[in-house]
C-alpha positions as CSV (number, residue, x, y, z in Angstrom):
1,M,22.7,11.0,24.5
2,N,19.2,9.5,24.0
3,A,18.9,8.2,20.5
4,N,15.1,7.6,20.8
5,L,13.5,8.8,17.5
6,F,10.7,10.4,19.5
7,A,13.2,12.5,21.4
8,A,14.5,14.0,18.2
9,L,11.0,14.6,16.8
10,Q,9.9,16.2,20.1
11,G,12.9,18.4,20.0
12,A,11.7,19.8,16.7
13,F,8.3,20.9,18.1
14,P,8.1,24.7,17.6
15,A,8.4,27.1,20.6
16,D,4.7,28.0,20.2
17,L,3.2,24.7,21.3
18,D,-0.3,26.1,20.9
19,S,0.1,26.6,17.1
20,C,-1.5,24.1,14.8
21,A,0.4,20.9,14.1
22,I,-2.4,18.9,12.3
23,E,-5.6,20.1,10.7
24,C,-8.1,17.4,9.7
25,A,-9.4,18.2,6.2
26,E,-13.1,18.3,5.7
27,C,-14.1,16.4,2.6
28,S,-16.8,17.4,0.2
29,D,-18.7,14.2,0.8
30,G,-18.8,15.0,4.5
31,S,-16.6,12.1,5.5
32,A,-13.9,14.1,7.3
33,Q,-12.8,12.9,10.8
34,G,-16.1,14.2,12.2
35,Q,-15.6,17.9,11.6
36,E,-12.7,20.4,11.1
37,L,-10.4,19.3,13.9
38,H,-7.2,21.1,14.8
39,Y,-4.5,19.5,16.9
40,S,-1.8,21.7,18.4
41,W,1.8,20.7,19.1
42,R,0.8,20.7,22.8
43,D,-2.0,18.2,21.9
44,L,0.6,15.9,20.3
45,E,2.9,16.3,23.4
46,R,0.2,15.6,25.9
47,G,-1.6,12.9,23.9
48,T,1.6,10.8,23.2
49,A,2.5,11.2,26.9
50,M,-0.8,9.8,28.1
51,L,-0.7,6.9,25.6
52,A,2.9,6.1,26.6
53,N,1.9,6.1,30.3
54,L,-0.9,3.8,29.5
55,L,1.5,1.3,27.8
56,L,3.9,1.6,30.7
57,S,1.1,0.9,33.2
58,L,0.6,-2.5,31.6
59,D,4.0,-3.6,32.9
60,L,5.0,-5.1,29.5
61,P,8.4,-6.8,29.0
62,A,11.2,-4.8,27.4
63,G,11.0,-4.9,23.6
64,S,7.3,-5.7,23.5
65,R,5.6,-5.3,20.1
66,I,2.6,-3.0,19.9
67,A,0.5,-3.8,16.8
68,A,-2.0,-1.4,15.2
69,H,-4.7,-2.7,12.8
70,T,-6.7,0.5,12.6
71,E,-8.0,3.0,10.1
72,K,-6.0,6.2,9.5
73,S,-6.5,8.9,12.2
74,V,-4.5,11.4,14.1
75,E,-4.9,9.3,17.2
76,A,-3.4,6.3,15.3
77,L,-0.4,8.5,14.5
78,M,-0.2,9.5,18.2
79,L,-0.2,5.8,19.1
80,Y,2.8,5.2,16.9
81,L,4.7,8.2,18.4
82,A,3.7,7.0,21.9
83,V,5.1,3.5,21.3
84,L,8.4,5.1,20.3
85,R,8.2,7.4,23.3
86,A,7.7,4.5,25.7
87,G,10.5,2.5,24.2
88,Y,8.5,-0.3,22.7
89,V,8.4,-1.6,19.1
90,Y,5.7,-0.5,16.7
91,L,4.0,-3.0,14.3
92,P,1.7,-1.3,11.7
93,L,-0.7,-3.6,9.9
94,N,-2.8,-2.8,6.9
95,P,-6.4,-2.5,8.1
96,A,-7.5,-4.3,5.0
97,Y,-5.9,-7.5,6.1
98,Q,-8.3,-10.3,6.7
99,A,-8.2,-13.2,9.2
100,A,-5.8,-15.5,7.4
101,E,-3.3,-12.7,7.0
102,L,-3.7,-11.2,10.4
103,D,-3.4,-14.6,12.1
104,Y,0.1,-15.1,10.6
105,F,1.4,-11.7,11.7
106,L,0.1,-12.1,15.3
107,K,1.6,-15.6,15.6
108,D,5.0,-14.5,14.1
109,A,5.5,-11.1,15.8
110,E,3.7,-12.1,19.1
111,P,2.6,-8.5,20.0
112,A,1.8,-7.9,23.7
113,V,-0.8,-5.3,22.7
114,L,-3.1,-5.1,19.6
115,V,-5.2,-2.0,18.8
116,C,-8.0,-2.5,16.3
117,A,-11.2,-0.9,15.0
118,G,-14.1,-1.4,17.3
119,A,-16.2,-2.9,14.5
120,Q,-13.6,-5.6,14.1
121,F,-13.0,-6.3,17.8
122,S,-15.0,-9.5,17.9
123,W,-13.0,-11.5,15.4
124,V,-9.7,-9.7,15.8
125,S,-9.5,-10.2,19.5
126,K,-10.2,-13.9,19.2
127,L,-7.2,-14.3,16.8
128,A,-5.1,-12.1,19.1
129,F,-5.8,-14.0,22.3
130,L,-5.2,-17.3,20.6
131,A,-1.8,-16.0,19.4
132,G,-0.9,-15.0,22.9
133,T,-1.5,-11.3,22.8
134,T,-2.3,-10.0,26.3
135,Y,-4.2,-6.8,25.7
136,V,-6.6,-5.8,22.9
137,F,-7.8,-2.2,22.7
138,T,-10.1,-0.4,20.2
139,L,-9.5,2.8,18.3
140,N,-12.0,4.4,15.9
141,G,-11.7,7.2,13.4
142,D,-14.1,9.4,15.4
143,R,-11.8,9.5,18.5
144,S,-13.7,6.8,20.4
145,G,-12.5,3.4,21.6
146,S,-11.2,1.7,24.7
147,L,-7.6,2.9,24.0
148,L,-8.5,6.6,24.4
149,D,-10.8,5.8,27.3
150,R,-8.1,4.1,29.3
151,A,-5.5,6.8,28.3
152,S,-7.7,9.6,29.4
153,S,-6.9,9.0,33.1
154,M,-3.2,8.9,32.6
155,S,-0.7,11.7,33.4
156,D,0.2,14.0,30.5
157,R,3.8,14.1,31.7
158,H,6.3,11.5,30.5
159,D,10.1,11.2,30.3
160,V,11.1,9.8,26.9
161,A,12.6,6.2,27.2
162,E,16.3,6.0,26.8
163,K,17.2,4.2,23.6
164,S,20.4,3.6,21.6
165,A,20.6,4.0,17.8
166,G,20.6,0.3,17.3
167,D,17.5,-0.4,19.4
168,L,14.5,-1.8,17.5
169,A,11.8,0.8,16.8
170,A,9.5,-0.8,14.3
171,I,8.8,-4.0,12.4
172,L,7.3,-3.7,8.9
173,Y,6.2,-6.9,7.2
174,T,7.1,-7.3,3.6
175,S,6.1,-10.6,1.9
176,G,8.4,-12.8,-0.1
177,T,7.8,-14.8,-3.2
178,T,7.5,-17.9,-1.2
179,G,4.4,-16.3,0.3
180,L,6.0,-16.2,3.8
181,S,5.9,-12.6,5.1
182,K,9.1,-11.2,6.5
183,G,9.3,-8.6,9.3
184,A,11.9,-6.0,8.4
185,M,13.5,-4.7,11.7
186,L,14.1,-1.0,11.7
187,S,16.0,0.7,14.5
188,H,15.7,4.2,16.0
189,G,19.0,5.0,14.1
190,N,17.7,3.8,10.8
191,L,14.6,5.9,11.0
192,L,16.2,9.0,12.4
193,S,19.2,9.0,9.9
194,N,16.8,8.8,7.0
195,A,14.5,11.5,8.3
196,R,17.3,13.9,8.9
197,T,18.8,13.2,5.4
198,L,15.4,13.9,3.7
199,K,14.8,17.0,5.8
200,D,18.0,18.5,4.4
201,F,17.8,17.1,0.9
202,W,14.2,18.1,0.3
203,A,14.7,21.5,2.0
204,W,12.0,21.1,4.6
205,R,11.1,24.4,6.3
206,S,9.0,25.2,9.4
207,D,6.6,27.2,7.2
208,D,5.9,24.2,5.0
209,V,2.5,22.7,5.0
210,L,2.2,19.0,4.1
211,I,-0.9,17.5,2.6
212,H,-1.0,14.0,4.2
213,A,-3.2,11.8,2.1
214,L,-1.3,8.5,2.4
215,P,-2.0,5.5,4.6
216,I,0.0,5.2,7.8
217,F,0.8,1.5,7.8
218,H,3.8,1.6,5.5
219,V,7.1,3.5,5.0
220,H,5.7,6.3,2.7
221,G,3.0,7.7,4.9
222,L,4.1,6.7,8.4
223,F,7.8,7.5,8.1
224,V,8.7,9.6,5.1
225,A,5.7,12.0,5.3
226,S,5.0,12.2,9.0
227,H,8.7,12.3,10.1
228,G,9.4,14.9,7.5
229,A,6.7,17.3,8.7
230,I,7.3,16.8,12.4
231,L,11.1,17.1,12.2
232,A,10.6,20.4,10.4
233,G,8.0,21.7,12.8
234,A,5.7,22.0,9.8
235,K,1.9,21.7,9.8
236,M,0.1,18.8,8.2
237,I,-3.3,18.9,6.5
238,W,-4.7,15.5,7.3
239,F,-6.9,13.5,4.9
240,A,-8.3,10.3,6.4
241,K,-8.8,9.2,2.8
242,F,-7.7,10.5,-0.6
243,E,-10.3,12.4,-2.6
244,P,-8.6,14.1,-5.7
245,R,-10.9,17.1,-5.9
246,D,-10.6,17.9,-2.2
247,V,-6.8,17.5,-2.2
248,I,-6.5,19.8,-5.2
249,R,-8.7,22.4,-3.4
250,R,-6.2,22.4,-0.5
251,F,-3.2,23.0,-2.7
252,A,-3.9,26.7,-2.0
253,D,-3.1,26.2,1.6
254,A,-0.1,23.8,1.3
255,T,3.4,23.6,0.0
256,V,4.3,19.9,-0.1
257,F,2.4,16.8,-1.4
258,M,3.5,13.2,-1.4
259,G,1.6,10.4,-3.2
260,V,1.9,7.2,-5.1
261,P,1.5,7.4,-8.9
262,T,-2.1,6.3,-8.7
263,L,-3.0,9.5,-6.8
264,Y,-1.4,11.7,-9.5
265,V,-3.3,9.9,-12.2
266,R,-6.5,10.5,-10.4
267,M,-5.8,14.2,-9.9
268,L,-5.0,14.5,-13.6
269,G,-8.6,13.5,-14.2
270,E,-9.9,16.6,-12.5
271,A,-10.5,19.8,-14.4
272,A,-9.6,21.8,-11.2
273,L,-5.9,20.8,-11.6
274,T,-4.3,23.9,-13.1
275,P,-1.1,25.9,-12.6
276,A,-3.2,28.5,-10.8
277,A,-4.4,25.9,-8.3
278,C,-0.7,24.9,-7.6
279,T,0.7,28.4,-7.2
280,R,1.6,28.0,-3.5
281,M,3.0,24.5,-3.8
282,R,6.7,24.0,-3.9
283,L,7.2,20.3,-4.0
284,F,5.3,17.2,-5.4
285,I,6.9,13.9,-4.5
286,S,6.1,10.4,-5.9
287,G,7.1,7.0,-4.8
288,S,6.2,3.4,-3.8
289,A,5.7,2.5,-7.5
290,P,7.1,3.4,-10.9
291,L,5.8,6.7,-12.3
292,L,5.0,6.5,-16.0
293,L,6.7,9.1,-18.2
294,D,3.3,10.1,-19.5
295,T,2.1,10.9,-16.0
296,F,5.4,12.8,-15.4
297,A,4.9,14.9,-18.5
298,D,1.2,15.4,-18.1
299,W,1.6,16.7,-14.5
300,Q,4.2,19.2,-15.6
301,T,1.9,20.5,-18.3
302,R,-1.2,20.6,-16.1
303,S,0.3,21.9,-12.8
304,G,3.4,23.8,-13.9
305,H,5.5,21.6,-11.5
306,I,8.0,18.8,-12.1
307,I,7.3,15.7,-9.9
308,L,10.3,14.6,-7.7
309,E,10.5,10.8,-7.9
310,R,12.4,8.9,-5.3
311,Y,13.2,5.2,-4.5
312,G,13.0,3.2,-1.3
313,M,11.7,0.1,0.3
314,S,10.6,-1.3,3.7
315,E,14.1,-2.7,4.5
316,T,16.0,0.4,3.6
317,L,13.7,3.4,3.8
318,M,14.6,6.0,1.2
319,L,17.7,5.2,-1.0
320,S,17.7,7.7,-3.8
321,S,15.9,10.9,-4.9
322,N,15.8,13.2,-7.8
323,P,17.1,16.7,-6.7
324,C,14.8,19.1,-4.8
325,R,16.9,22.3,-5.3
326,A,18.0,23.4,-8.8
327,L,21.6,23.8,-7.5
328,D,21.6,20.0,-6.9
329,G,20.7,19.2,-10.5
330,E,17.6,18.5,-12.6
331,R,14.8,16.1,-12.1
332,V,14.8,13.4,-14.8
333,G,11.6,11.6,-15.7
334,G,11.9,7.8,-15.7
335,T,14.6,7.9,-13.1
336,V,14.7,7.9,-9.3
337,G,17.7,10.1,-9.1
338,P,21.1,9.5,-7.5
339,A,21.8,7.9,-4.1
340,L,20.9,10.2,-1.1
341,P,23.7,11.7,0.9
342,G,25.2,9.0,3.2
343,V,23.6,6.2,1.2
344,E,25.6,4.0,-1.1
345,L,24.1,2.2,-4.2
346,R,25.8,-0.1,-6.6
347,V,24.7,-2.1,-9.6
348,Q,26.3,-5.6,-9.9
349,D,26.1,-8.2,-12.7
350,E,25.5,-11.9,-12.1
351,A,29.2,-12.5,-11.6
352,G,29.3,-9.9,-8.9
353,R,31.2,-7.3,-10.9
354,L,30.2,-3.6,-10.9
355,C,28.2,-2.6,-13.9
356,A,29.4,0.2,-16.1
357,P,27.1,3.2,-16.6
358,G,24.1,2.1,-18.6
359,E,24.5,-1.6,-18.0
360,I,21.7,-3.4,-16.3
361,G,22.2,-5.4,-13.1
362,A,21.1,-6.0,-9.5
363,I,20.8,-3.0,-7.2
364,E,22.5,-3.3,-3.8
365,A,22.5,-0.8,-1.0
366,R,24.5,0.1,2.1
367,G,24.1,2.9,4.7
368,P,22.8,3.9,8.2
369,N,19.2,3.6,6.8
370,V,19.5,-0.1,6.0
371,F,17.7,-2.5,8.4
372,S,19.5,-5.0,10.5
373,G,17.6,-8.0,9.3
374,Y,14.3,-9.9,9.3
375,W,12.5,-10.8,12.5
376,R,13.3,-14.3,13.6
377,M,14.7,-15.2,10.2
378,P,18.6,-15.3,10.6
379,E,19.1,-17.5,7.6
380,K,16.9,-15.3,5.3
381,T,18.8,-12.3,6.6
382,Q,22.1,-13.8,5.7
383,Q,20.9,-14.7,2.2
384,E,19.8,-11.1,1.5
385,F,23.2,-9.5,2.4
386,T,26.4,-9.9,0.4
387,A,29.6,-11.1,2.1
388,D,30.8,-7.4,2.2
389,G,27.7,-6.2,3.8
390,W,25.5,-4.8,1.0
391,F,21.8,-5.4,1.0
392,K,20.3,-7.1,-2.1
393,T,17.3,-5.0,-2.9
394,G,15.9,-7.5,-5.4
395,D,15.4,-4.7,-7.9
396,V,17.1,-4.6,-11.3
397,G,18.3,-1.3,-12.8
398,K,21.1,0.8,-14.2
399,R,22.9,4.0,-13.4
400,D,24.0,6.8,-15.8
401,T,27.2,8.7,-15.7
402,N,25.7,11.2,-13.3
403,G,24.7,8.5,-10.9
404,Y,20.9,8.7,-11.7
405,V,19.3,5.3,-11.1
406,T,16.6,3.8,-13.4
407,I,14.6,0.9,-12.2
408,V,14.0,-1.4,-15.1
409,G,12.4,-4.4,-13.4
410,R,12.0,-6.4,-10.2
411,S,13.3,-9.8,-9.5
412,K,11.0,-12.3,-7.9
413,D,7.9,-11.1,-9.9
414,L,6.8,-8.5,-7.3
415,I,3.7,-6.5,-8.4
416,I,3.1,-3.0,-7.2
417,S,-0.5,-2.0,-7.6
418,G,-1.6,1.4,-6.4
419,G,1.6,1.7,-4.4
420,F,1.0,-1.5,-2.5
421,N,3.3,-4.6,-2.8
422,V,1.6,-7.7,-4.1
423,Y,3.5,-11.0,-4.1
424,P,2.2,-13.5,-6.6
425,A,3.1,-16.6,-4.6
426,E,1.0,-15.5,-1.7
427,I,-2.1,-15.0,-3.9
428,E,-1.4,-18.3,-5.7
429,G,-1.4,-20.0,-2.4
430,F,-4.9,-18.9,-1.7
431,L,-6.1,-19.7,-5.2
432,N,-4.6,-23.2,-5.2
433,E,-6.7,-24.0,-2.1
434,L,-10.0,-23.1,-3.8
435,E,-12.1,-26.0,-5.0
436,G,-11.5,-27.1,-8.5
437,V,-8.2,-25.2,-9.0
438,A,-5.3,-27.3,-10.1
439,E,-2.7,-24.6,-10.4
440,S,-2.4,-20.9,-10.8
441,A,-0.1,-18.1,-12.0
442,V,-0.5,-14.6,-10.8
443,I,1.0,-11.7,-12.7
444,G,0.9,-7.9,-13.0
445,V,-0.1,-6.1,-16.2
446,P,0.1,-2.4,-17.0
447,H,-2.8,-0.3,-15.7
448,A,-3.2,3.4,-16.2
449,D,-4.6,4.1,-12.7
450,F,-2.9,1.5,-10.5
451,G,0.4,1.2,-12.4
452,E,0.0,-2.5,-12.4
453,A,-3.2,-4.6,-12.0
454,V,-3.2,-8.1,-10.6
455,I,-4.6,-10.9,-12.7
456,A,-4.6,-14.6,-12.4
457,V,-4.4,-17.5,-14.9
458,L,-5.8,-20.8,-13.7
459,V,-5.9,-24.4,-14.7
460,A,-8.9,-26.4,-13.6
461,K,-8.8,-29.9,-12.1
462,P,-10.3,-32.6,-14.3
463,A,-14.1,-32.6,-14.4
464,H,-14.2,-29.2,-12.8
465,S,-15.3,-25.9,-14.3
466,L,-14.2,-22.6,-12.8
467,D,-16.2,-19.3,-12.5
468,G,-13.7,-16.4,-12.4
469,A,-16.2,-14.0,-10.8
470,A,-17.2,-16.4,-8.1
471,L,-13.5,-17.1,-7.3
472,I,-12.8,-13.3,-7.1
473,A,-15.8,-12.9,-4.7
474,T,-14.4,-15.7,-2.5
475,L,-10.9,-14.2,-2.4
476,K,-12.4,-10.8,-1.3
477,R,-13.5,-12.5,1.9
478,Q,-10.0,-13.9,2.5
479,I,-7.4,-11.3,1.6
480,A,-7.0,-7.5,1.3
481,G,-8.8,-6.0,-1.7
482,F,-5.6,-4.7,-3.4
483,K,-4.3,-8.3,-3.6
484,V,-7.5,-9.7,-5.3
485,P,-7.1,-10.3,-9.0
486,K,-9.1,-7.9,-11.2
487,Q,-9.7,-10.7,-13.7
488,I,-9.2,-14.4,-13.7
489,F,-8.6,-16.5,-16.9
490,V,-9.0,-20.2,-17.2
491,V,-6.7,-22.1,-19.6
492,G,-5.9,-25.7,-20.4
493,E,-2.3,-25.5,-19.3
494,L,0.3,-22.9,-18.2
495,P,3.3,-22.2,-20.5
496,R,6.5,-23.7,-19.1
497,N,10.1,-23.8,-20.1
498,A,12.3,-26.9,-20.5
499,M,12.9,-27.0,-16.7
500,G,9.1,-27.0,-16.0
501,K,9.1,-23.5,-14.7
502,V,6.0,-21.4,-15.5
503,Q,6.9,-18.7,-18.0
504,K,5.2,-15.7,-16.5
505,K,6.9,-13.4,-19.1
506,L,4.8,-15.1,-21.8
507,L,1.7,-14.6,-19.7
508,R,2.5,-10.9,-19.2
509,E,3.0,-10.5,-23.0
510,Q,-0.3,-12.2,-23.7
511,H,-2.3,-10.1,-21.3
512,G,-0.3,-6.9,-21.4
513,G,-2.9,-4.9,-23.3
514,L,-5.8,-6.0,-21.1
515,F,-6.4,-2.6,-19.5
516,A,-5.0,-0.5,-22.4
């Protein structure tokens, strides 16, 4: 039996292939993907076949990586599906990544093909060819670019590549506190098992309509949202970018919405958010960052709905979820629910003993959704798994007597800002290279909109003065905007403990009320 994820998704296409699969939303500022576009299931079938045939015509080695550094579009989603269909490995990259970041990913993953925005072709292609990439195509949000031009002459018939459950389907890069990004290897079996579990647990139906307003370069938007809708044969209303007023307006046509906490905060700022506006909706899901209890309560008051919060990560996909159906239990604010069916979670103390309910410890996971390891990092992979095969999530939390998990913190100082992971050591590496900077400490502090905001505390070299605004402007040219500190503070010295380690806890306490 073919375990190719695309084969399962294709098998869920409705009998009426000419019905609408994806409707591109028209935004009030006129920035929709051109105009009101509708893609049928037949369009998805034919488009992915043509793109898959294009990839096969390149005579790539088995297991080749296909990297995408593009803006969100339906065609970019089709590219992902086509890579699965052809049996290659998909590598999504945040389009906000700048040269220094992209250079690392290209050299580490060595993709055979890179697809980028036409406006960035000049500098991106130079990096790609220097890294050994053979083919660079362009793809734009207005359905133009060399990728579609080349695919247009290909056959729209294609037999899905045979794959086993353990075959690699995608690599998602997730940085570490050393600043060295790690490629989490996800198999067809990992992705399909999680998609099927969520389809059942979240009670997906063919008459559901998903508002897709998330990026498609990470787990939440690319896998959780897209797989969920396609596997249910459900329509998507596609937003190239999130606009709170426009999304609320489309609640009247939809049933499911997924977002990071920042999106819910922004919608709460709109007078249009009322119970009447949400009458047709059945499910609001939040993830990728902690949801504040105030947001949880305010949403229930303003919309009449209780947000379902869930928990997952790049290496494991979804691990736990608050219940969807009343018969499965209640949704509890401040928790991410119990482990999903087929997934095991445990909380261990520092001695490796299971924590009793309510005790805080390290969260570990096991199940068919858990990745096999990090790309070309066998030693790191070994370090992140226990001797008995459990993955160390790096998160700290507790479970109650009903199995509901509460995340109380994160080891390794990970910052989650607006749903995006920010790793302090990576930013500190860039800061420490700037002229006049002796050392730096990057921390996250509470922010009502982003959940956490990135700030930096610097020490200047002798006889140097530092201009925080100028440093921020420099960083914006080097790294993605969500990683750039919102404020920079210059101090005489960083607080340290007796072992010489910087006490970031003290810095967080000092600056915790900055955005209050």
